[in-house]
N, C-alpha and C positions, 0 to 999 in steps of 0.2 A: 306574239301570236298565241292565243289561248287555244287549248284543245276543245273548248266548247264551240269554237268557230270552225273546227275541222270535223269532217265526217266522211264516210264512204258513199253517202247517198249522192246519186247523180254523177258519180265519177265512173266513166266507162271502164270496163275491164280491158287490160292491155292485151292479154292472150287468153283464148279459150282452150279447152283440153285438146280439141282436134287440131289446133294450130301448133302444138308442141311437137317437135320432131327430134329424133335422136339418130345420130350417125355413129355406128359402132360396128364391130364385126358380126353382130347379130342382126337379122332381118326382122325388125320390130314392125308389127302391123299397126299397133296403137299403143300410146303411152297411157298407162292406167293410173299410176301414182308417181309423184315427183317431189323430191326434197333436196334443195341446194343450201348448204350451210357454210357461212364464212365467219371467221373470228380473227382478231388481231393475233399475230405471232403464230398462226396455225395455217395449215394448207386448206384450201377450199375443198369441201366434201360434197359428193353427190350420191344420192340413192334414187334409182329409177326402177319402177316396176312396169312391165309392159307385156303385151301379147305377141307371141312369135307367130310368124307364118307357119302353117302346119307342116309344110314340106321341109322346113329348116329346123324344126324343133329338136330332132334327134342328133343331127350332125353338127350343129354350130358349136356345141360345147368343146369339140375337138379342134376347132379352127382358131381358137383364141390363144395368143401368146402373151408373155409378160409385157407390160408397158403398152398394151394395145390402146389406141386412142378412143376417147368417147367425147362426142360433141353434142350439145343440146342447144337448140335454137327455136325461135318462134317465127312463124310465117305470117306476114300481114301485108296485104296489098302487094303480093309478089316480092316483098322485101324480107330478107332473112336477118333476124336480129339475134346475135349470139348471146346465149345465156350462160353457157359453161363450156370450157374446153379443158380436158385433162386426160388421165390415164386410168384404165380399168385396174382395180385391185382385187376384186372378188366377184364371182358370178355363181348364181344358183338357178337351176331350171326345174320347174315343177310341171306336172301334168294333171289336169283336173277337168272332168266333164268334157273330155276330148279336146281340151285347149292346152297349149303349151304356154306357161308363164315364165318369164325371165326376170330375175332381180339382179341389178348391176350396182356394185359399189365402186366408186372411183374417187381419185384425189386430183387436185390441180397439178399442172406440170411441175410446180415447185417441189413436189414430193420427190422428184428425181434427186434433189439435193440432199435428201434425207435417207438414202439407201446405204451409204458406206461411210464408216468412220475413217477419218484421215488424221495424219499427224505431219505437220510441217511448220517452218518458222518464217517469220517476216521481220527481217532485221534492218531494213532500210527505213530509218526513222523519218526521212524526208518524204516517204511515200504518203500520198493522201489516202483517206478512207475510201474514196471513190475508186482509186487505182487498185487498192487491195481487193475490194469486192469484185472489180472487173477481172482480176487475176484468179479469184476463186471460181468465177463463172466461165472461165475461158474454155474449159473442156466440155461444156454443155451446149449442144447445138441449139440455136435459136434463142439462147438466153439473153436477157436484157434486164436492166434495173434503172430505177430513178432514185437519186439521192435527194430526198426532200427535207433533209435536216437544215438547220439554219446556217451551217457552215459546210457546204458540200466539198470544198477544197481543203478542208482542214487536214493537216498532216497528222499521222498517227503519233509521232513524237516519242515513241518508245518501242522497245522490243515486244512483239506480239507472237504468241505461240498458239497454234491450233494442235491440240493433242487429244486423240481419241474422241473426236467430235465429228459429226457429219457437217457438211458445208452449211446446211440449214441451221443447225445448232450454233455453229461458229458465227454466222451472220447475225443471229438473234443476240448473241453475246456482244458482238460489236455494236449493235444498235443501243445497248444499254449504256455505252460510253456517252451517248447523247440523251439518256433517260427516255428513249423512245422504243418503238416496236416495228416489226416488219408487217407488210401487207402483201399477201400472195395474190398474184393476178390470176383470174379464172377465165380470161378471154383469149389469151395468146396461144400460139402453137408450140411453145417451148417454155422453159423455166424463166418466169419473169416475176419481178417483185419490186415493191417500193421499200427503200431503206428510210424509214420514217413514215409518218402519216401523210397521205396525199394532200389532205385538207383543202380540196377544191370546194368552193362554195356552191351549195345547191339549195333549192327552195322546196319545202314540203307543202303540198296542197291538200292532201287527204290523209286522215288519220282516224283510227277507231280502236275500240277496246284498249284504252290506255291504262296501264298499270304503273304505279310509282313505287319505287323500292329504294331504300338507303342501304348501301353496302358498308356496314360498320367494320367488318373484318378487313376489307381493303383499306379503309381509312386508318385503322390501327397499324397495318403493315406499312403504309406510307409514312406515318409519323415515326414509326420505329426506324425507318430507313433514312430519316433526317430531312424529309421534304416539309417545307413550310406550306401546309394546306389547312383548309377549314372543313369541318365535318359536312357542311351543307354541299360541298363540291362533290360529294360521293352519292348524291341522289341520282338514280337511274330511271329512265322512262322507257317502258316496254309498250310498243304500239304496233298496230297493223295498218298497212297501207296498200293501195293498188299501184303505187309509183315505185319505180326501180331506182335505187341509189347505190353508189359505190361505197364499199367499206373504207373507212378512214376519212371520208369527206365530212364537211361541216354543214349542218342545217340549222336554221333558227327555229327554236321551239320554246314556248313560254317566255319569249323575250330574251333568250340566252342563246349564244352560239354553242352548239353541242356537236360532238363527234359521234359518228356512227361506229360503234365499237363491236357490233355483232349484227349479222343479217341472216334471214332464212327465206328461201323461196319455195313455195309449195302449191299444190293444186287442192282447191276446196270447191266441191260442187261444180266441177268442170271449169273453174276459172282460176287464173294464176294470181296468187296473193303474196305479199311480202310482210315479214315482221322484222322490226328493228329494235335494238337496244341503244338508246342515246345516253351519253355521259359527258360530263365536263372534261375538258382537255387536261386539267390539273390532276384528275383522278387516274389518268392513264400513264403517268410518268413511272418509269421503271428504274429502280436503283441499279447502279453499276454491278454487273455480275462478274464473277471469276469462275475459272474452271477448276472444280474440286479435284479432278483427276491428276493435276500436276503437283499437288502438294506432296512433298517427300520423294518425288521422282528424280532420277539423274539421267541426263541425255549425254551420249558420247559426242564429242566434237573434235575436229582437227584444228590445231592452232595455226592461224593465218598470219597473225601479227601480234606483237606485244609492245606495251608502253607503260612505264611506271608500274602500277600494280593492277593492270587490266589487260585483257586479251580480246582478240577477235577470233571467232570460231566458225568453222564450217561444220554444221551439225549433221550427224549421220542420218537423221530422219528425213533430211532434204534430198537424200539419194543422189547427191552430186549435181542436182539441178541448180542452175544459176538463179538464186532468189534475190539478186541485187546486192548492193554493198552490205558488208557485215557490220554489226555494231559492237561497241565495247562492252565487256562484262568485267565486273570486279573479280580479282583472282585471290584466292586464299591458298597459300602453300600447304601441302600436306605435311611438310616437315615442321610445321608450327614454328617454334622458336629456335630450333637447332640450326637449320639452314633455310633461310627464306629466299628462294630463288624463283625467278620467272621461268616458265617452261620454254622449251625449244620450239622453233617453228617446225610444224609438221608432226609434233607429238600429239597424243590423244589425251583429252581431259574429260572429266565429268562436269556437266553443267547441272548444278543442284538447285532445286526449288524448295525453299523452306516453307512456303505457304502456297496458297492457290493463286497468288498474284504473280504474273510474269516478272514484275520488277524485283521479286525476291531472288532472282537467279544469281548465282555466284559460281564461278568456275573453280574447280578444285580437283584434287586427287588424280594426278597423272596416271594413265592406264598403261602398264608395260605390255608390249606386244611380243617380246622375245624371251619371256621369263623361263620357258622350258628349255631353250637352246643356248642361253647365255651362260658361259662358264663362270662369270663373276657372281651370278645369283645362285649358284649351286650350293654354296656354303652359307647358311643363314647367319653364321656368327661374324661374317665379314660384311662390312658396310662400305659401299662405294658411292662417290658423288663425282660425276664427270660431265664433260660437255663434248659435243661432236668433234671439236678441234683437238681432242686428245688430252686436254688438261684434266687431272684426276686427283681426287682425295680418297685415300683408303684408310678405314678404321678397322684394325684387326684386334684380336684378343690381347696381343702383346706388343703391337707396333702401330705406328701412324706414319703414313707417307703422303707426300705431295709431289706430283709428277707433272711437268710441263711437256717433256718428251724424254726419250730414253737417255739423253745426256744432260738433262737438267731436272734434278729432283732433290728432295730432302726426305730422309727417313729417320724416324725415332723408334729404336728397338730396345726393349727392356734389357736384353742381354748385352747388346753391343754399343748402346749409346746413340748419339746423333751423327748422321752422315749427310753432308751437303755436297752436291756435285753440280758443276756448271761448265758448259763448253764455251761460255762467254765470260764477260766480267761479272764479278760478284761484289756488289756495293752495299755497304752498311752506312746509313746516315743517322745522326741524332742531333737534336738541337742543343743538348747539354753534354752529359758525360757518357762515355762508353767504357765499361769495365769488363775485363777478361780475367778470370780467376780460376786457377787450377790447384789442386792439392799437391801435385808432384811436378808437372812439367808443362810448359806451353811451347809447342813447336810451330814454326812458320817456315814454309819452304816455298821457293820460287824456282821454276824449272830453268830459267835463264840465270838465276842467281841474284837477281836484282830485287831489293826490297826497299820501299820508300815509307818513311814515317814522318808526318809533318803536322804542325799546328797552323802555319801560314806558309805562303809561297816563299817568303824570305827566311823562314825558320823551319828547315826540313832536314831530315837525316836520311842519307842514302847508303844502303849496303849493296855494293856492286860486286858480283861474282866474277873473278878473273878466269882466264883460260886454263891456268895451272891449279885451279882449286883454291887460290887465295881469295881473300875478301878485302875490298877497299871500302873505307868509310869516308863519306863525303858530306860536309855540312854546308848549310846556307851561309853561315857566318862563323862565329867561334864555336868550337866543339869542346865541351867541358866533360870530363869524366872523373869519377871518384873511385878510389880504392886505397891501397896502401900508399900509393903515390898519386899526386895530382898534377895535371898539366893543362895548360890552355893553348889550343892551337889557334893562333891569330890569323893564319893564312889558310886558304883552302888546301886540303891535302890532295895530292895526286891529281893536280889540275889537268894532267895530260889525258886522264880518263874522261872521255866525253860522255855525258849522260844524254843520250839522244831520245827525244820524245817529240812526236808529231804535234805541232802547235798551230793555232790559228795565225794567219799572216797579218799580224797587226800593223807591221811596217807598211806593207802593200796597201792596206786599208787606209792608213793615214795619208799616204802619198796620193791615192786616188781621190780621197775627200778634199785634199788641198787643191787638186786639179779642178774638181767640180766647183769648188768655191771661187777659184780664180775666174772660171768662165762666168759664174754668177756676177762677180764684181765687174767684169768687163761689160756684160750686157746691161747691168744697172746703171753704170756711169754713162754708157752710150745712150741709153734711153732717156736719162735725165738731161743729158746734153742736147739731145734732139728737141725735147720739150722746151728747154731753156732758150734754145736758138729760135724757137717758133715765134717768140715775141708776142705782140699784142693779139694776134689771131687766136692763139691758144689761151692766152690769159683772159680774153673776152668771154670764153665759155667756161672758164674756171678750172682749166687743166693745170695741175700743180706738178712742177718738176720733182719736188720732194715726195709727193704721193706716188709718182711713177717710179722713182728710184727706190722708195721704201717697198712698194709692191713687188718690184723685181727682186730685191734683196731677200725679202721674207719668203716669197713663193719659191725662189730658186734654192735658198738654203734648206727649206723644208723638203724639197724634192731630193736634194743630195742626202739629207739626214735620213729620210725614209729608205733610200736605197742602202745606206750603210747599216741601218738596223736590220733590214731584210737579209743582208749578207751575213751579219753576225748570227742571226737566228738559224740560217741554213748551213753555216760553217764554212763558207767559201766566198772569196772576194771576187767581185765582178771586174771586168777590164776597165782601164782608165777611160777608154772611149765612152763606155756606158755612163760613167759618172759625168763626163763632160757634156754628153747629150742630155742627161737628166737635168743638169744645172741650167743648160741653155733653154730647154723647154720650159722649165719652171720659171725662170727669170722673165722670159718673153711673155708667158701667160700672166705673170704677176704684174708686169709693166702695163700690159693692156688693161687688166682689171683695175689697177691703180689709177690709170689715166681716165677711165670712164667712170668708175664708181667713186673716184675721189673728186669729181666735179662738184664745185660748191653749189651749183644749181640744184643738185640732187638732194642736198641737205634738207630742204623744205618741201621736196616733192611728195606727191601723194603716194600711198602704198602701192597702188596699181601701177603707177609709173615706174617705181623702183622694181616691181616684180618683172615688168617687161624688159627694163634695162638689164637686170640681173640675168634673166633668161637669155637675152641677146649676147651678153658678155660670155656666159658659159658656152653658148653655141660658137662664138668667135674663137675663144681660147681652145676649145676642142678641135676646131678646124685647123688652128695653128699647130697644135700638138700632132694631129694626124698628118699635116703637111710636112713637118720636120721628119716624122717617121718614114713617110713615103720618099722624101728626098734622100735619106741615108740608108734606109732598109728596103725600099721598094714597097709595092702593094697598091691598093686602091682606096678611095675615100668611102667610109662607112656612114651613110646618111642616117641610119637608125640610131647609131651612137650619138650623132649630132642632135637629133630630136630628143633623145633621152637627156642629154646634157642641158638642152634648153628647158625641159620640164623641171629638172632638178633645180636649176638656177631660178626658174620662175617662182617656185613655191618657197624658196629659201628665205626671202625677205619677210613673207607673211609668217612663216614659222618662227623666224628669228624674233620678229616683233612681238608675237604672242608670248613666246617663252620668256624673252628678255623682260618685257614689261610686267608680266605676272610675277616672275621671280623677283624683280626689283621691288615691286610693291610689297610682296610678302616679306622679303628680307629687310627692307628699310623700315617698314611700319610696324612689324610685329616681332622681329628678332631673327637672327641668323639660324637659330636652331628650331624655330617654330615649325617648319615643315617636317622635322623629325619627331615632333611631339605627337605621339599617336594616342588614340583612345585607350583608357586604362585597361580595357579588355585585351589589348595587344601588348601591353607593357609587362616586363619582368622586373618587379620591384624588389629591392633589398635594402637592408639598413633602415634608415629613418627618413623618409624612404627615398631611394634613388632608382631611376630607371637604369637597369644594368646594361642596356643596349646603347642608349643615346647619351647617358651620363647626366640627364636632366634631373635636378632635384625637384620633387613635387610635394608640396606641403598642402594637404587637403584635410580640412576639418570642419566640423559643424559648430556654429556659434550658438544657435538656438533653433527650436522647431515648435510648431503648433499643430494640433491634430485637426482633422476635418475630412470631408469626402475627397478633397484634393489637398493633402497635407502640405503645409508650408515648412520647408526646411532651408534655413539660411546657412549655406555652405560658403566657406572662404577657401580660395585656391591661389597659391603662389607657385610659380614655376620659373626656374632659372632660364628657360628658353624664351620667356615672354619679355618683350621690351615695351609693352603697352602700359601707359600710365593712366589708369582708370580711376573709378570713384573710391577705391581702397588703396591708392598709391601705385608706385611703380611695380609692375609685374604681378600685382595681386588683384584678383577679381572676386566678386561674389557670384554665386551661381545664377542669379537672375539678371546679371549685368550682360544680358544678351542683346545683340543688335545686328545690323546689316548695313553693308556699304556696297553700292553698285559702282563697278569700275567700267565705265562706258567704253574707253579705248580698248581695254583688254577683253571686252565682251564677257565679263565675269562678275560674279556676286560673291562678296566675302561675308560669311555669317560667323558671328562670334557666339560660340556654343556655351552651354552651361557648365562645362568643365574647364573653361578658360582658354580653350584652343580656338583657332580660326580655321574655318572650313571654306574651301573654294567650290562654288557651283558655276556652271555656265549660265550666262544671262538668258532669261526666258521672257517671252511676251505674255501679255495678260491672257489668262485662261490656260497657260501651259503649266506643266509640273515636271520636275526632274529628280531622280533618286541618286543619292550618293552611296555607292557600294562601300566605300571606306568607312563612312560614318553611320550608315544604315538609317539615313534620314531622308525625308521627302520634302522638297521645297516647292510650294505652289505660289503663283503670282495672281493676285486678285486685282480688281480695278484700282483700289487706292491703298493696298497694303500687300505684304508678303505673309505667307503662313508656312511654318515648319512643322511637319508631322512626324512623330516618333511612333513607328508601328509597334514597338515593344511595349511602351507605356500607354499607348493610345492617346497621348497628350498632343495638343496642337498649340504652337507658340505663334502669337500674332505680333507682327512688326509694323508699326505705323511710322510715317515720315515725321521727322523732327527738324526744326530749323536751327536749333542750338544744341550744344554739346558735341562731344567728339564722335558720336555715332549718328549718321544721317537717318537711320531707321532704328527705333528703340522698341524693346519689348513692352507691350501694353497689356497683354492678357495671355494667360495660360488656361486652357480649358480642356475638359474631357468630353467624350461624346454625350454624356448625360446632362451637360449644361453647367456643371459646377466649374467655377473659374476663380483665378487669382488675378487681380487687376493692379496695374502699376501706373502711378501718376507722377508727372514731372513739373518742375517750376519753369519760369520763363527763361532760365539759363540752360535748361535741358538737364537739370540735376534731379535725381529721384527724390521726391518729397513725401510720398505716401504709398502704402501697400494695403490693399483690402483683400483679406484671405477668403477662402471658399465658404465660410460661414458668416462673413460680414465683419469680422474683427478688423480694426484699423490700426496700422502701425505707422507712426510718424518717423520720418527720416530727416535728420539734421545734417547739413553739409557746411563746410567752411568756404571762404571766398574762392579757394582754389578748386572747389568742386569735390573735395574729399569728404566722405561720410564720417561724421564724428560720433553719431549716436543713433540708435534705433530703439524706439520705445513703443510699448503697447498701450493704447488708450483703453483704460478699464471703465471709465465713465466719462461724463462730459468734461470734468475738470482734471481728474487724476490720471496719471500714466505710470506705467511700470517699465523702467529701463531694462532692456534686454541685453545690450552690448554697447560698449564705447570704444572708439578708435582714436589713436593719436599718431602723429607722423613726425619724422625728422625733417631737417631743412632741405634734404634732397628728395622729399616726398616719398620716402619709403615708409611703409607701415611699421612702426616700432613698438607699439604697445596695444594690447587688446585687453579690455577690462570687462569681466563678465558681470552678471546680474547681482552677484554678492560681493563685488569689489576685488576679486582676485585677478592678478595681472599675468599675462603672457608677454614676455619681452623678446624682441627680435633685434639682432645686430647684423649690419651689412658691411660689405666692402665693395665699393663701386657697384651698388645695387644688387650685389649677390649676397644671399643669406649665408652667414658664416656661423651664427650661434643662435640657438633658441633656448630661452629660460622659461620653462613651463610654470604652471600655476603652483606646482609643488616645489619650485625652486631647483628642479633638476635641469641640467644643461645638456644640450645636444649640439654637435659641431659638424661643419662641412668644410672640406678643402677642395680647391679646384685646380685644373691644369693651368689656368690663367684667370685673371680678374678683369675681364672685359667681355664684350658681347661675343657669344659663341662658346663660352666657357663650359667645361664639363667637370663634374665631380670626380675626384680621384680618391676620396676617402671620406668616411663619416663614422662618428662614434659618439657615445654618450658618457656621462659621468661613470666612473668605475670601469671604463673601457667596454661598456655594454654596446652590443651591436656593432662592434668594430669591423669595418669592411673597407678593403682597398681594391681599386679598379685600375687595371692597365689596359690601354687601348691599342689594338693592332688594326689600323684602318685599312691598310692594303689587303690584309688577309681576311678582313671582315669578321673579326671576333674579338671579344674582350675577355680578360681573365679577372676573376673575382676571388679575392683571398680573404678568408676570415682570419684576421691577423694572428690572434693569440693561439689558435688551434691549427694553424697552417693548413687549412682546407682550401684547396685551389680548384676552382671550377672554370670552365670555358663556356662562353655564350656566343654562339655563331648566329649571324643574321644575313639577310639578303639586302639588295639595293634599296628596298623600301623600309629598312630598319625593323623588319619583322624577324623575330627569333625563330630560327629553323632547327637549331640543334643545341643541346646542353650536354657538356661532358662533365661529369661529377668527379669529386676527388677520388673515388674508387674506380675511375676510368670507365664506368658504365655511362650510357648516354640515352637521351630521349630525343625524338625528332618531331618536328611539326612541319606540315606542308600547307601552303596557302595558294589559292588560285589568283587570277588577276583581279578578282573582285574583293580582295582582302578577306576571303572566306576560308576558315580553317577546314581543309578537306581530309586531312589524315593526321593521326597522332600515333607514334610508335613508342612504347615504353622500353624500359631497360632490358626486358626479356624478349624484345622483338615483336611483342603483341601489338597489333595495329587496331585502330578504331577509325572508321571512315565516316564522313559526314557529307550529306547532300542538302541542297538549299533550293528555295524558290526565288522568284524575282525580287522579293522583299528581303532577301538574305536571311530568311527564317529557315531553321533546320527542318528538313522534311524526312530525313532518314539518318539513323545512326546504326552502322554495321560494325559489330565487334569481331574479334579474331576468331571466335568459334562459329562465325557465320550467322549468329543470332542478330536480329534486326528489330529496331523500334522505329515505327513510321509515324509521322506527324502530318496531318492534313489541315489546311487553312481555307477559309472562304476568300472571295475576291478582295475583301478589305483587309486581309491579314489576320483575321481572328482564328485562333485555334479551334477546330471543330471536331477533331478526332485524333486519338492516339491508339496505335495498334502495337501491342507488345509482342515479344518473340514467339509466344505460344499461340498467337492469333486472336487473343482477347482484345476487344475494342472498347474504349471509353470515349463517349461523345459529349459535346457541348452544343447546345442550341441557343441562339441569341435572338433578342428582339432587334428592331431596326435601330434603336437608340443605344445599342451595344450592351444593354443589360442582359444578364444571363437568364434565359427562360427556363432551361432545365439541363440536368446532366443525366447521362445514362452510363452506368458502370458496366464492367465486363460481363456481369451476369444478367444484364438487361434491366436492372432495377433503376427506376427513374426517381430523380429528386427535382421538384418543380419550385420555382421561386416567383413570388409576386412582390410588387413594388408600390411604394406610396408616391405622393405627388413630387417628392424630391428625388425620385429614382433610387431610393434606398430600400433594401429588402425589408418587407413587413410581414411576410409569411413564407415559411419553408414547408413544403408538403413532401413527405417521404413516400417510398414505394408502398409501405404498409398503410398509407393514408393518414399517418400521424402528422399533426401540424404543430409548428412552433411559430409563435407570434412575436414580433419585435416592434418596439416603439422607441422614439427618439425625442430629445429635448430641443429647445430653440436653437442651440448651437450644433444640432445634428449629432450629438453624442448618444450612444446607445443607453437608453434610460430604463427599459423594461423588457424582460424576456418571459413569455408565458409558455410553459411546457405543455405537451399533449394532455397531461392529467389535470390541467388547470392551475397548477402551482406556478408561482412566478418569483422573479428576483428583480430588484430595482436598484438604480444608481443615480446619484446626484453629483454635479460637477461645478467647478468654478469657471470663470471666463476663459482661463488658459487651458481648459480641458483636463484638469486634474480631478480625479474622483474624490469627493468629499465624504460621501456616505455610501455604504453598500448594505442592502437588506436581502437575505437569502430566503428561499421558499418557506423556511420554518419561522420566519419573522425576526431572526437574529440580526442585529444592526452593528456595523463597525464604522468608525469615523476615522478620517485621515487628515494630517496636516503636512504642509509643504513649505520649503524655503523658496527664495526667489529664483533658484535654478530648477524649480519643479521637482526637487528631490524630496522624497517622503521623509519627514523628520519625526513624526509621531503617529502612533496608531492606538486607538482605544478599541479593545476587543469586546466582543459581545458578553464575555464573562466579567467585564470590569477591569481586567488587566490592561496596563498601558505600556507600550513599547516606545522607547526613545532611541533615535538613531543620529549619530554624528558622522561627518564625512571629512575626507581630505579635500583638496581643492578640486577634485574631480568627483567621480561617482563611487569611490571606494569607501565602504563603511569602516570607520575607525573604531567605533564603539556601538554595541547594541545592548540596551539595558531595559529590563522590565522589573517587576516587583521582586522577583526571586533571584535573578542572576545578572551577570554582566560579562560580556565577551569583548575582547579587544583584538584588533588586527593591525598588522603592519604590512607594507607592500614594497615591491621592488620598483626600480625606476620605470619599468614598463607596465606597472599595475598588477603584476602577479602577486598573490598572497605570499608573504615572507614568514609570517608567524601568526599564531592564534593562541591567545592566552585567556583562560577561564579560571579565575581564582589563582591557585598555585600551580596549575597544570598548563604547560606550554608546549606547543608543537612548532617546530622550525622547518621551513622548506628552503632548500638550497638549489641554486640554478647555475648553469654555466653562462658564459658570456653571451650566448645566443638565447638566453632565457628559457633553456630547456631544463626541466626538472631532473636533478641528479641524486637528490637524497631527501629523506624525511626523518627528522629526529623527534621521537615522541617524548612524553613527559618523564620517562625513565632513562633518558639519554641513550636509548637504543636507536640504531640507525638502519633505515631501510634504503638501500642503494640501487641506483640504476646505472648501467653502463650502456653507452650508445655508440653506434658506428659513425662514420664520417658524414652520413646523411641525417643523423639525429635519431635513427630508429633504435629502439631498445633491443639490445642483444643479450642482456643478462640482468637479472634481478637478484639481489641478496637480501633476504628478509630479516626481520628483527631477530629471528632465531638462527641466523647465519645459514639457513637453507637457501640454496641457489636454484634459480630457474633460468635456463638458457633458451634462446630463440634462434632457430636457423631460418634465414629468409632468402628468397630469390633476389635477383638483381634489382627488382622493382620495389623491394621492401616487404612483400607479402610473406607472412609466416608459413613456412613449409614443414617445420618440425618443432 
């Protein structure tokens, strides 16, 4: 609808001046002027000027109180149409020409929300925004609101604090959580508002005096706030109309839906007119606001509950009012690294806000309430640490004491030594040796005179005090003593002296167990006999006597065994009747279960049938058990217990089937240790290389790589946990050997990942997706294929069905959001035959008849090809030799498919030793030639930790782990330790270093880190968009760096902490072709046909150029001054020659890897040697030689210069340098804290 089609001509006036009426404490005779103004996020305003009745002119000014109401309406055909309702804020009365004039200023009732600043907290994260606003408005009579946001029931999901804000300011800030604004109602009789724009649709029929304006400032602010907007969306239309519209509603104008963002009502020439400002909805979005008042404040709160390193608080600002459930806050101990203790319930803490965001809150600094009256705080030289139960630690100037109560304490006093007192037993345990050493005398006294010293129960020494003061020596067997004379006591001495000690009644336990087992045997035989005598009737339904007898025997024996274990644990033996009853109940229940569940007909029954049968059996056996108890002990039948038994029995077959089948598939097809093989990010690797938790050997290396927008990197992975025989032999995979298998019975999908592992996803239907927390990958199912998305790399892996080969779904494409992709093609056998990389290079893959890859070659033109790598295998299909592009071999030796030796291209050998040489083996040792990286592992499975010893240097470390094989604690040789804590989504949530300093991590639904909180309460925050792209990083000082993207994932611009923008523009291949900096300087980039960077033009117009070969090696480089350098490469893409711009030529030779052995130009020659791990061992230039020496862990320990002078390094058990001795014998020492940081 065009403005040319709209006018005010012919449109009747809605109200004339005489029809406007005002209700207020003043008696207005006539309205002279009127103006009503409404804006988003502001209270409605009214200004009215009128003539007072003469008799009321002098007195009415004294009649008006605060918050007096004012109502304006129009009368038409005896109908009153409300125009404004609010409260009076200001009044002025004037007298002129014998007439009293009054001017009234007022605001809408919503202004009552803006009178008083308030402070309170909202900790119930499950509270909806609507409920929160309702709670804010509770104390205002006649209040109401409408939540017109897209998600009116959305939960707040976090802690929200109102601090030194009026309720109106607070609601405005809440609205920014939805990027919207408030609309104050001007028609109600109380505080009423819209939370969000009403956006009711209205039609505009009259318009005049139209003015068009573009708000460039508002556009720049929106862009700076990160909104994806266009400049034309900030065009505003100012127009006049005779029609009345509500603020925030939508009208169509110029063919666009537009929002009324401002309105004004006024009298002109005796008629009521309206002016409006119309704007696009996109221009009205408000960025999320925070409360600047909270930055740096601390609020007091009482501790309600503690858990791990977090607390719940009742904040003092809430005044004891019940604000709903409290939320958790992270807690930082004020004791830092000395004593990290959680506060006591009821103690007072400070809740500190490091920024203006409520999420920065961290509880800290316990506030003492009795500092002035507590005797223990009167002396500042004394330090106490205690708990309400009386346990206390005291640190004095000359003493330390630990006290549990007055008769149980330990004191260490400088003058008197150490005192330990206990009114109960005092036990000292050690896994190895206990040494007691004194310079003069060791005294041991026992009040009864009895002292026992023993190595084992059968080898003990007893010193028994007699009543006459004599001492008797009693030995477990032979007593041997040495002195001037020797004697062997073959018999026990003084056997008449009884050594009485209260013991557990093992004899009674054995007797009762035998009674219970006898009852089990009787019931089992009887039940089997009953079935056997049942004849054809029972046989017809498949009831087996052996199944009945076996069920009775197993169940009854277990019942007796459980009771025995329970008795041992509590230290007292139950009566024989209890054992007999337990055996009978267990045997009868087992017989019934065996009779029913052992029926042959159930073997092929459907799962649902088995579930009902199992539930019925559980219900029946529970009834039998309760019946026996009622018979012998009395009581009544518990029906609830019976129903619970049925429910448990009902779900057990389904659970058992799912777990059993999934586990069997994983164990049988991929290896017993495959479930323990975690992503490298979780592994603790040592040696060459071994996972120090699971004992898996992981040999991961790169055979070749090619550059491109999507680089091709051919990685080869062998793991001792894998039993998969793929295209690179037994247990070896290349990183693109990815695939997928659907297990229909188990309702699961197995995905073979690019690191050789297998990952389990639940099966999904077309159009669904599921995220793996453990692997941080998203699986989507399309109509004809599956897609695996990696949020970190932004790569998508496409799996298409294949009729041949060992993988039902094979990887056919890897692509990024810009459309660059690597494609994989397979032959009719399902074997990989060709790879096309992201710039179109083709790699031919040759396989042998067994499907093993023997060669990968790059096609350089139509006829020639360049061999990148070759593979050969032994007769057991283990990969035994890898030949690189220059013919150097890496040889591998195996024992029963387990890698035991690797001979690298430099002919150095590395070895592995296992606890067994079969499936499920774990490495117990690894080393290299010259004993390099020697490492031994001992496993303590029950205790869930491993010890790792660096053999030659006797460094012993402990690695502790949880049931998921995640490392939770490392104890180092110096007895310091670090800790890591993971949640149930395999997310690292806290790390604690050797000094007790912690680092906390928070994540979003994509397992991406959203916050890192350090021990000093500093915090780094990360924000992502809905697709997982990083859009903002906020540093601890509050500085913000932002990233803005296009829809195709290309980076549009970055904004640094100072607000400086860098803008990026792209070519048709989605590669950066222009960079525009904040100072408007531009850098231009160009690319060749293989998408290599070929030219860079700087802001001053100067440029550099590069040329490449097909493999991406740079052949020539020309700098802005025109100087040209040329380069040569070998078949491993190693630079072997350089011709410099001055004509000098450099020649390079290498060992079998990338280590330069000789660098030579026209003037000089330098030679190098290396250690087994590739560290430089010597450098020779002419007659001058420098030698570098390392320990077995390849840590530098000395440097010898050309004068034979030695510079030495001394290291602690962690490898940190603690002392340097220079060539001049001057020493420098380093003092470090437990974490290795230098302190002095």
